[in-house]
N, CA, C and O atoms as a GROMACS GRO file, in nm:
protein
  472
    1UNK      N    1  -0.781   1.725   0.534
    1UNK     CA    2  -0.785   1.581   0.488
    1UNK      C    3  -0.891   1.541   0.470
    1UNK      O    4  -0.981   1.514   0.549
    2UNK      N    5  -0.881   1.534   0.316
    2UNK     CA    6  -1.054   1.436   0.315
    2UNK      C    7  -1.071   1.270   0.432
    2UNK      O    8  -0.979   1.227   0.503
    3UNK      N    9  -1.178   1.222   0.424
    3UNK     CA   10  -1.228   1.137   0.484
    3UNK      C   11  -1.161   1.018   0.420
    3UNK      O   12  -1.133   1.004   0.300
    4UNK      N   13  -1.130   0.900   0.565
    4UNK     CA   14  -1.023   0.780   0.481
    4UNK      C   15  -1.145   0.731   0.442
    4UNK      O   16  -1.252   0.775   0.485
    5UNK      N   17  -1.130   0.613   0.336
    5UNK     CA   18  -1.140   0.577   0.261
    5UNK      C   19  -1.189   0.453   0.360
    5UNK      O   20  -1.117   0.442   0.459
    6UNK      N   21  -1.292   0.365   0.352
    6UNK     CA   22  -1.309   0.246   0.405
    6UNK      C   23  -1.195   0.135   0.399
    6UNK      O   24  -1.104   0.142   0.315
    7UNK      N   25  -1.201   0.068   0.460
    7UNK     CA   26  -1.122  -0.094   0.452
    7UNK      C   27  -1.152  -0.163   0.317
    7UNK      O   28  -1.060  -0.204   0.247
    8UNK      N   29  -1.273  -0.174   0.284
    8UNK     CA   30  -1.346  -0.252   0.177
    8UNK      C   31  -1.326  -0.127   0.053
    8UNK      O   32  -1.291  -0.158  -0.062
    9UNK      N   33  -1.346  -0.018   0.083
    9UNK     CA   34  -1.300   0.039  -0.021
    9UNK      C   35  -1.087   0.022  -0.115
    9UNK      O   36  -1.038   0.002  -0.227
   10UNK      N   37  -1.042   0.045   0.019
   10UNK     CA   38  -0.899   0.006   0.009
   10UNK      C   39  -0.841  -0.142  -0.080
   10UNK      O   40  -0.754  -0.161  -0.164
   11UNK      N   41  -0.937  -0.223  -0.013
   11UNK     CA   42  -0.970  -0.347  -0.059
   11UNK      C   43  -1.000  -0.315  -0.239
   11UNK      O   44  -0.903  -0.259  -0.290
   12UNK      N   45  -1.081  -0.335  -0.307
   12UNK     CA   46  -1.151  -0.346  -0.435
   12UNK      C   47  -1.027  -0.218  -0.474
   12UNK      O   48  -1.042  -0.210  -0.596
   13UNK      N   49  -0.956  -0.153  -0.451
   13UNK     CA   50  -0.848  -0.032  -0.496
   13UNK      C   51  -0.728  -0.142  -0.591
   13UNK      O   52  -0.695  -0.169  -0.707
   14UNK      N   53  -0.690  -0.185  -0.426
   14UNK     CA   54  -0.597  -0.287  -0.439
   14UNK      C   55  -0.549  -0.378  -0.549
   14UNK      O   56  -0.449  -0.388  -0.619
   15UNK      N   57  -0.727  -0.473  -0.526
   15UNK     CA   58  -0.741  -0.539  -0.620
   15UNK      C   59  -0.747  -0.500  -0.790
   15UNK      O   60  -0.700  -0.554  -0.890
   16UNK      N   61  -0.804  -0.414  -0.772
   16UNK     CA   62  -0.843  -0.345  -0.915
   16UNK      C   63  -0.725  -0.347  -0.980
   16UNK      O   64  -0.701  -0.418  -1.077
   17UNK      N   65  -0.607  -0.226  -0.901
   17UNK     CA   66  -0.457  -0.201  -0.937
   17UNK      C   67  -0.347  -0.329  -0.975
   17UNK      O   68  -0.261  -0.339  -1.062
   18UNK      N   69  -0.400  -0.436  -0.848
   18UNK     CA   70  -0.295  -0.534  -0.926
   18UNK      C   71  -0.327  -0.623  -1.040
   18UNK      O   72  -0.257  -0.707  -1.096
   19UNK      N   73  -0.469  -0.578  -1.067
   19UNK     CA   74  -0.496  -0.667  -1.201
   19UNK      C   75  -0.476  -0.590  -1.287
   19UNK      O   76  -0.416  -0.658  -1.370
   20UNK      N   77  -0.487  -0.467  -1.335
   20UNK     CA   78  -0.420  -0.356  -1.404
   20UNK      C   79  -0.273  -0.416  -1.450
   20UNK      O   80  -0.224  -0.454  -1.556
   21UNK      N   81  -0.227  -0.406  -1.308
   21UNK     CA   82  -0.054  -0.479  -1.327
   21UNK      C   83  -0.064  -0.627  -1.390
   21UNK      O   84   0.041  -0.662  -1.443
   22UNK      N   85  -0.146  -0.699  -1.394
   22UNK     CA   86  -0.151  -0.843  -1.412
   22UNK      C   87  -0.075  -0.899  -1.311
   22UNK      O   88   0.020  -0.972  -1.338
   23UNK      N   89  -0.118  -0.865  -1.162
   23UNK     CA   90  -0.044  -0.953  -1.066
   23UNK      C   91  -0.135  -1.032  -1.032
   23UNK      O   92  -0.090  -1.143  -1.004
   24UNK      N   93  -0.246  -1.021  -1.022
   24UNK     CA   94  -0.335  -1.042  -0.974
   24UNK      C   95  -0.388  -1.177  -0.920
   24UNK      O   96  -0.457  -1.230  -1.006
   25UNK      N   97  -0.378  -1.273  -0.776
   25UNK     CA   98  -0.524  -1.413  -0.822
   25UNK      C   99  -0.568  -1.373  -0.709
   25UNK      O  100  -0.516  -1.309  -0.617
   26UNK      N  101  -0.689  -1.426  -0.729
   26UNK     CA  102  -0.777  -1.455  -0.628
   26UNK      C  103  -0.728  -1.545  -0.461
   26UNK      O  104  -0.796  -1.549  -0.359
   27UNK      N  105  -0.611  -1.597  -0.481
   27UNK     CA  106  -0.549  -1.669  -0.343
   27UNK      C  107  -0.465  -1.574  -0.263
   27UNK      O  108  -0.426  -1.584  -0.147
   28UNK      N  109  -0.445  -1.470  -0.361
   28UNK     CA  110  -0.358  -1.326  -0.280
   28UNK      C  111  -0.472  -1.286  -0.187
   28UNK      O  112  -0.430  -1.256  -0.076
   29UNK      N  113  -0.577  -1.278  -0.198
   29UNK     CA  114  -0.687  -1.159  -0.118
   29UNK      C  115  -0.688  -1.178   0.032
   29UNK      O  116  -0.737  -1.090   0.102
   30UNK      N  117  -0.635  -1.297   0.091
   30UNK     CA  118  -0.586  -1.287   0.224
   30UNK      C  119  -0.487  -1.169   0.233
   30UNK      O  120  -0.524  -1.069   0.294
   31UNK      N  121  -0.361  -1.173   0.176
   31UNK     CA  122  -0.256  -1.107   0.223
   31UNK      C  123  -0.316  -0.909   0.150
   31UNK      O  124  -0.278  -0.804   0.201
   32UNK      N  125  -0.384  -0.917   0.063
   32UNK     CA  126  -0.472  -0.820  -0.007
   32UNK      C  127  -0.569  -0.741   0.117
   32UNK      O  128  -0.605  -0.625   0.098
   33UNK      N  129  -0.608  -0.815   0.248
   33UNK     CA  130  -0.716  -0.754   0.293
   33UNK      C  131  -0.610  -0.761   0.418
   33UNK      O  132  -0.675  -0.702   0.504
   34UNK      N  133  -0.523  -0.787   0.461
   34UNK     CA  134  -0.419  -0.762   0.564
   34UNK      C  135  -0.349  -0.609   0.547
   34UNK      O  136  -0.322  -0.528   0.636
   35UNK      N  137  -0.325  -0.595   0.368
   35UNK     CA  138  -0.250  -0.500   0.374
   35UNK      C  139  -0.341  -0.410   0.364
   35UNK      O  140  -0.296  -0.306   0.411
   36UNK      N  141  -0.495  -0.392   0.310
   36UNK     CA  142  -0.606  -0.292   0.356
   36UNK      C  143  -0.621  -0.242   0.431
   36UNK      O  144  -0.655  -0.125   0.419
   37UNK      N  145  -0.606  -0.303   0.562
   37UNK     CA  146  -0.620  -0.296   0.687
   37UNK      C  147  -0.509  -0.217   0.768
   37UNK      O  148  -0.522  -0.157   0.875
   38UNK      N  149  -0.376  -0.233   0.676
   38UNK     CA  150  -0.274  -0.165   0.744
   38UNK      C  151  -0.293  -0.015   0.693
   38UNK      O  152  -0.286   0.088   0.759
   39UNK      N  153  -0.320  -0.033   0.556
   39UNK     CA  154  -0.348   0.135   0.521
   39UNK      C  155  -0.478   0.168   0.563
   39UNK      O  156  -0.465   0.290   0.555
   40UNK      N  157  -0.571   0.155   0.595
   40UNK     CA  158  -0.680   0.197   0.671
   40UNK      C  159  -0.650   0.268   0.784
   40UNK      O  160  -0.684   0.384   0.808
   41UNK      N  161  -0.560   0.164   0.879
   41UNK     CA  162  -0.457   0.227   1.044
   41UNK      C  163  -0.399   0.353   1.020
   41UNK      O  164  -0.406   0.463   1.073
   42UNK      N  165  -0.333   0.299   0.914
   42UNK     CA  166  -0.228   0.428   0.875
   42UNK      C  167  -0.310   0.532   0.829
   42UNK      O  168  -0.316   0.629   0.904
   43UNK      N  169  -0.377   0.536   0.720
   43UNK     CA  170  -0.486   0.697   0.702
   43UNK      C  171  -0.572   0.737   0.789
   43UNK      O  172  -0.624   0.847   0.776
   44UNK      N  173  -0.608   0.637   0.915
   44UNK     CA  174  -0.696   0.695   1.042
   44UNK      C  175  -0.628   0.722   1.156
   44UNK      O  176  -0.672   0.774   1.258
   45UNK      N  177  -0.458   0.660   1.120
   45UNK     CA  178  -0.403   0.758   1.246
   45UNK      C  179  -0.352   0.900   1.182
   45UNK      O  180  -0.348   1.002   1.250
   46UNK      N  181  -0.310   0.896   1.029
   46UNK     CA  182  -0.234   1.013   1.004
   46UNK      C  183  -0.343   1.110   1.019
   46UNK      O  184  -0.310   1.223   1.056
   47UNK      N  185  -0.481   1.084   0.994
   47UNK     CA  186  -0.525   1.238   0.967
   47UNK      C  187  -0.550   1.240   1.116
   47UNK      O  188  -0.540   1.346   1.178
   48UNK      N  189  -0.587   1.108   1.183
   48UNK     CA  190  -0.546   1.180   1.362
   48UNK      C  191  -0.434   1.286   1.447
   48UNK      O  192  -0.448   1.361   1.544
   49UNK      N  193  -0.298   1.246   1.345
   49UNK     CA  194  -0.234   1.303   1.364
   49UNK      C  195  -0.251   1.477   1.326
   49UNK      O  196  -0.247   1.558   1.418
   50UNK      N  197  -0.264   1.507   1.232
   50UNK     CA  198  -0.290   1.633   1.162
   50UNK      C  199  -0.399   1.710   1.271
   50UNK      O  200  -0.361   1.811   1.330
   51UNK      N  201  -0.544   1.652   1.295
   51UNK     CA  202  -0.604   1.733   1.312
   51UNK      C  203  -0.564   1.773   1.509
   51UNK      O  204  -0.605   1.867   1.577
   52UNK      N  205  -0.495   1.687   1.539
   52UNK     CA  206  -0.440   1.664   1.681
   52UNK      C  207  -0.264   1.830   1.623
   52UNK      O  208  -0.206   1.897   1.709
   53UNK      N  209  -0.246   1.837   1.524
   53UNK     CA  210  -0.151   1.919   1.526
   53UNK      C  211  -0.024   1.893   1.491
   53UNK      O  212   0.066   1.975   1.470
   54UNK      N  213  -0.019   1.765   1.484
   54UNK     CA  214   0.165   1.716   1.429
   54UNK      C  215   0.208   1.690   1.562
   54UNK      O  216   0.325   1.716   1.587
   55UNK      N  217   0.131   1.640   1.659
   55UNK     CA  218   0.262   1.652   1.797
   55UNK      C  219   0.306   1.560   1.775
   55UNK      O  220   0.244   1.454   1.787
   56UNK      N  221   0.434   1.568   1.734
   56UNK     CA  222   0.532   1.428   1.732
   56UNK      C  223   0.645   1.418   1.864
   56UNK      O  224   0.710   1.318   1.896
   57UNK      N  225   0.648   1.531   1.917
   57UNK     CA  226   0.708   1.467   2.053
   57UNK      C  227   0.608   1.472   2.170
   57UNK      O  228   0.506   1.540   2.161
   58UNK      N  229   0.638   1.395   2.287
   58UNK     CA  230   0.592   1.419   2.343
   58UNK      C  231   0.676   1.398   2.538
   58UNK      O  232   0.786   1.344   2.546
   59UNK      N  233   0.623   1.434   2.631
   59UNK     CA  234   0.706   1.488   2.735
   59UNK      C  235   0.721   1.384   2.838
   59UNK      O  236   0.616   1.332   2.874
   60UNK      N  237   0.802   1.353   2.881
   60UNK     CA  238   0.849   1.248   2.980
   60UNK      C  239   0.796   1.254   3.125
   60UNK      O  240   0.723   1.350   3.151
   61UNK      N  241   0.822   1.162   3.229
   61UNK     CA  242   0.793   1.260   3.370
   61UNK      C  243   0.931   1.325   3.439
   61UNK      O  244   0.947   1.408   3.528
   62UNK      N  245   1.022   1.248   3.356
   62UNK     CA  246   1.095   1.321   3.405
   62UNK      C  247   1.178   1.466   3.389
   62UNK      O  248   1.274   1.517   3.446
   63UNK      N  249   1.047   1.520   3.235
   63UNK     CA  250   1.107   1.627   3.165
   63UNK      C  251   1.123   1.623   3.027
   63UNK      O  252   1.060   1.698   2.953
   64UNK      N  253   1.225   1.519   2.975
   64UNK     CA  254   1.251   1.546   2.892
   64UNK      C  255   1.167   1.507   2.774
   64UNK      O  256   1.059   1.450   2.786
   65UNK      N  257   1.235   1.549   2.629
   65UNK     CA  258   1.080   1.517   2.513
   65UNK      C  259   1.142   1.338   2.455
   65UNK      O  260   1.258   1.302   2.473
   66UNK      N  261   1.029   1.246   2.384
   66UNK     CA  262   1.051   1.163   2.324
   66UNK      C  263   0.962   1.191   2.242
   66UNK      O  264   0.897   1.295   2.248
   67UNK      N  265   0.945   1.076   2.131
   67UNK     CA  266   0.883   1.087   2.018
   67UNK      C  267   0.766   1.023   2.075
   67UNK      O  268   0.765   0.933   2.158
   68UNK      N  269   0.618   1.107   1.992
   68UNK     CA  270   0.471   1.083   2.045
   68UNK      C  271   0.428   0.887   1.995
   68UNK      O  272   0.466   0.836   1.889
   69UNK      N  273   0.350   0.818   2.098
   69UNK     CA  274   0.334   0.707   2.013
   69UNK      C  275   0.269   0.701   1.925
   69UNK      O  276   0.241   0.582   1.908
   70UNK      N  277   0.215   0.776   1.836
   70UNK     CA  278   0.144   0.762   1.734
   70UNK      C  279   0.225   0.810   1.605
   70UNK      O  280   0.190   0.791   1.489
   71UNK      N  281   0.344   0.877   1.651
   71UNK     CA  282   0.442   0.864   1.533
   71UNK      C  283   0.518   0.772   1.538
   71UNK      O  284   0.604   0.761   1.451
   72UNK      N  285   0.511   0.702   1.616
   72UNK     CA  286   0.607   0.565   1.669
   72UNK      C  287   0.519   0.470   1.560
   72UNK      O  288   0.570   0.408   1.467
   73UNK      N  289   0.408   0.471   1.586
   73UNK     CA  290   0.324   0.357   1.501
   73UNK      C  291   0.350   0.423   1.378
   73UNK      O  292   0.450   0.378   1.321
   74UNK      N  293   0.289   0.520   1.314
   74UNK     CA  294   0.272   0.580   1.206
   74UNK      C  295   0.430   0.484   1.155
   74UNK      O  296   0.415   0.374   1.103
   75UNK      N  297   0.526   0.522   1.169
   75UNK     CA  298   0.650   0.478   1.085
   75UNK      C  299   0.644   0.308   1.137
   75UNK      O  300   0.704   0.229   1.063
   76UNK      N  301   0.582   0.257   1.245
   76UNK     CA  302   0.578   0.136   1.187
   76UNK      C  303   0.477   0.088   1.099
   76UNK      O  304   0.488  -0.032   1.074
   77UNK      N  305   0.363   0.159   1.033
   77UNK     CA  306   0.315   0.078   0.963
   77UNK      C  307   0.342   0.120   0.828
   77UNK      O  308   0.310   0.045   0.736
   78UNK      N  309   0.399   0.233   0.802
   78UNK     CA  310   0.491   0.269   0.693
   78UNK      C  311   0.595   0.150   0.644
   78UNK      O  312   0.605   0.123   0.524
   79UNK      N  313   0.664   0.088   0.734
   79UNK     CA  314   0.715  -0.035   0.676
   79UNK      C  315   0.631  -0.153   0.661
   79UNK      O  316   0.641  -0.234   0.569
   80UNK      N  317   0.535  -0.158   0.770
   80UNK     CA  318   0.452  -0.277   0.719
   80UNK      C  319   0.409  -0.240   0.578
   80UNK      O  320   0.434  -0.319   0.487
   81UNK      N  321   0.369  -0.167   0.564
   81UNK     CA  322   0.247  -0.118   0.419
   81UNK      C  323   0.385  -0.164   0.318
   81UNK      O  324   0.358  -0.253   0.237
   82UNK      N  325   0.526  -0.113   0.318
   82UNK     CA  326   0.633  -0.115   0.214
   82UNK      C  327   0.646  -0.268   0.201
   82UNK      O  328   0.674  -0.319   0.092
   83UNK      N  329   0.622  -0.347   0.322
   83UNK     CA  330   0.688  -0.480   0.302
   83UNK      C  331   0.556  -0.585   0.207
   83UNK      O  332   0.562  -0.691   0.146
   84UNK      N  333   0.435  -0.480   0.239
   84UNK     CA  334   0.349  -0.557   0.183
   84UNK      C  335   0.306  -0.554   0.024
   84UNK      O  336   0.277  -0.642  -0.058
   85UNK      N  337   0.316  -0.414   0.021
   85UNK     CA  338   0.340  -0.409  -0.129
   85UNK      C  339   0.422  -0.428  -0.242
   85UNK      O  340   0.403  -0.423  -0.364
   86UNK      N  341   0.563  -0.463  -0.136
   86UNK     CA  342   0.682  -0.522  -0.241
   86UNK      C  343   0.611  -0.676  -0.256
   86UNK      O  344   0.637  -0.735  -0.360
   87UNK      N  345   0.530  -0.739  -0.166
   87UNK     CA  346   0.506  -0.874  -0.205
   87UNK      C  347   0.351  -0.827  -0.271
   87UNK      O  348   0.420  -0.914  -0.323
   88UNK      N  349   0.288  -0.806  -0.295
   88UNK     CA  350   0.185  -0.794  -0.384
   88UNK      C  351   0.188  -0.731  -0.506
   88UNK      O  352   0.092  -0.736  -0.582
   89UNK      N  353   0.328  -0.649  -0.542
   89UNK     CA  354   0.395  -0.635  -0.677
   89UNK      C  355   0.352  -0.459  -0.696
   89UNK      O  356   0.343  -0.401  -0.804
   90UNK      N  357   0.335  -0.414  -0.594
   90UNK     CA  358   0.220  -0.255  -0.579
   90UNK      C  359   0.342  -0.154  -0.564
   90UNK      O  360   0.339  -0.050  -0.499
   91UNK      N  361   0.451  -0.206  -0.638
   91UNK     CA  362   0.550  -0.040  -0.616
   91UNK      C  363   0.674  -0.112  -0.720
   91UNK      O  364   0.706  -0.230  -0.733
   92UNK      N  365   0.723   0.001  -0.780
   92UNK     CA  366   0.805   0.017  -0.885
   92UNK      C  367   0.876  -0.101  -0.888
   92UNK      O  368   0.873  -0.188  -0.975
   93UNK      N  369   0.979  -0.094  -0.721
   93UNK     CA  370   1.099  -0.178  -0.714
   93UNK      C  371   1.025  -0.318  -0.756
   93UNK      O  372   1.056  -0.386  -0.854
   94UNK      N  373   0.924  -0.347  -0.662
   94UNK     CA  374   0.863  -0.472  -0.672
   94UNK      C  375   0.848  -0.498  -0.792
   94UNK      O  376   0.903  -0.601  -0.831
   95UNK      N  377   0.754  -0.400  -0.912
   95UNK     CA  378   0.761  -0.478  -1.061
   95UNK      C  379   0.916  -0.513  -1.141
   95UNK      O  380   0.918  -0.562  -1.254
   96UNK      N  381   0.989  -0.494  -1.097
   96UNK     CA  382   1.093  -0.558  -1.186
   96UNK      C  383   1.147  -0.677  -1.178
   96UNK      O  384   1.229  -0.720  -1.259
   97UNK      N  385   1.088  -0.762  -1.042
   97UNK     CA  386   1.094  -0.861  -1.046
   97UNK      C  387   0.991  -0.985  -1.048
   97UNK      O  388   0.994  -1.107  -1.036
   98UNK      N  389   0.883  -0.864  -1.072
   98UNK     CA  390   0.726  -0.944  -1.085
   98UNK      C  391   0.711  -1.031  -1.225
   98UNK      O  392   0.769  -1.020  -1.333
   99UNK      N  393   0.639  -1.095  -1.192
   99UNK     CA  394   0.602  -1.168  -1.340
   99UNK      C  395   0.480  -1.184  -1.408
   99UNK      O  396   0.409  -1.284  -1.422
  100UNK      N  397   0.467  -1.061  -1.449
  100UNK     CA  398   0.259  -1.041  -1.471
  100UNK      C  399   0.190  -1.141  -1.598
  100UNK      O  400   0.229  -1.170  -1.711
  101UNK      N  401   0.096  -1.168  -1.535
  101UNK     CA  402   0.005  -1.296  -1.588
  101UNK      C  403   0.025  -1.281  -1.732
  101UNK      O  404   0.049  -1.178  -1.795
  102UNK      N  405   0.011  -1.404  -1.775
  102UNK     CA  406   0.052  -1.407  -1.902
  102UNK      C  407  -0.087  -1.462  -1.938
  102UNK      O  408  -0.114  -1.450  -2.058
  103UNK      N  409  -0.149  -1.500  -1.886
  103UNK     CA  410  -0.325  -1.512  -1.922
  103UNK      C  411  -0.371  -1.425  -1.978
  103UNK      O  412  -0.476  -1.439  -2.039
  104UNK      N  413  -0.294  -1.291  -1.972
  104UNK     CA  414  -0.434  -1.222  -2.046
  104UNK      C  415  -0.403  -1.179  -2.181
  104UNK      O  416  -0.286  -1.174  -2.217
  105UNK      N  417  -0.484  -1.153  -2.247
  105UNK     CA  418  -0.491  -1.199  -2.374
  105UNK      C  419  -0.452  -1.029  -2.453
  105UNK      O  420  -0.515  -0.927  -2.425
  106UNK      N  421  -0.328  -1.036  -2.558
  106UNK     CA  422  -0.255  -0.940  -2.558
  106UNK      C  423  -0.381  -0.879  -2.678
  106UNK      O  424  -0.437  -0.973  -2.733
  107UNK      N  425  -0.429  -0.745  -2.724
  107UNK     CA  426  -0.463  -0.686  -2.838
  107UNK      C  427  -0.358  -0.731  -2.984
  107UNK      O  428  -0.254  -0.795  -2.982
  108UNK      N  429  -0.417  -0.683  -3.082
  108UNK     CA  430  -0.332  -0.720  -3.195
  108UNK      C  431  -0.224  -0.613  -3.214
  108UNK      O  432  -0.122  -0.641  -3.276
  109UNK      N  433  -0.249  -0.470  -3.155
  109UNK     CA  434  -0.126  -0.398  -3.123
  109UNK      C  435  -0.004  -0.405  -3.055
  109UNK      O  436   0.103  -0.353  -3.085
  110UNK      N  437  -0.036  -0.481  -2.951
  110UNK     CA  438   0.066  -0.539  -2.843
  110UNK      C  439   0.115  -0.650  -2.913
  110UNK      O  440   0.232  -0.686  -2.901
  111UNK      N  441   0.023  -0.713  -2.993
  111UNK     CA  442   0.114  -0.842  -3.057
  111UNK      C  443   0.257  -0.798  -3.117
  111UNK      O  444   0.370  -0.837  -3.089
  112UNK      N  445   0.187  -0.656  -3.259
  112UNK     CA  446   0.282  -0.636  -3.323
  112UNK      C  447   0.394  -0.579  -3.263
  112UNK      O  448   0.507  -0.617  -3.292
  113UNK      N  449   0.369  -0.479  -3.171
  113UNK     CA  450   0.462  -0.382  -3.066
  113UNK      C  451   0.562  -0.512  -3.040
  113UNK      O  452   0.657  -0.529  -3.117
  114UNK      N  453   0.534  -0.618  -2.910
  114UNK     CA  454   0.602  -0.701  -2.875
  114UNK      C  455   0.676  -0.779  -3.000
  114UNK      O  456   0.771  -0.851  -2.970
  115UNK      N  457   0.647  -0.769  -3.108
  115UNK     CA  458   0.735  -0.852  -3.219
  115UNK      C  459   0.857  -0.796  -3.269
  115UNK      O  460   0.964  -0.842  -3.307
  116UNK      N  461   0.792  -0.648  -3.254
  116UNK     CA  462   0.913  -0.558  -3.318
  116UNK      C  463   1.037  -0.571  -3.215
  116UNK      O  464   1.152  -0.596  -3.252
  117UNK      N  465   0.997  -0.551  -3.078
  117UNK     CA  466   1.077  -0.529  -3.017
  117UNK      C  467   1.172  -0.671  -2.955
  117UNK      O  468   1.262  -0.659  -2.872
  118UNK      N  469   1.121  -0.822  -3.025
  118UNK     CA  470   1.176  -0.906  -2.930
  118UNK      C  471   1.214  -1.033  -3.046
  118UNK      O  472   1.268  -1.136  -3.008
   0.00000   0.00000   0.00000
């Protein structure tokens, strides 16, 4: 598995994606920072999980098997990342209801296409 990107790299890429989608505002950067931290933790733990041979079960003192703690943590992080990606409009479902920034200037082609569609 490739190296895990830094939290700062994840944050920069997230902001770039949001700008491209027209949903970024500087006021969202604290939430983006939290999202970047969650993604960083997920990628780091996922790499560790892979390096340890994907041990998805651990054994109890009574001899039974249970979900390993790393799997439970990865599942929890996935849910949190999905919730944050919804809030930041970074997935297709969230984009259905998003209102992209209208301050972006349209190109002549975009303006022409908009007039044809609507």
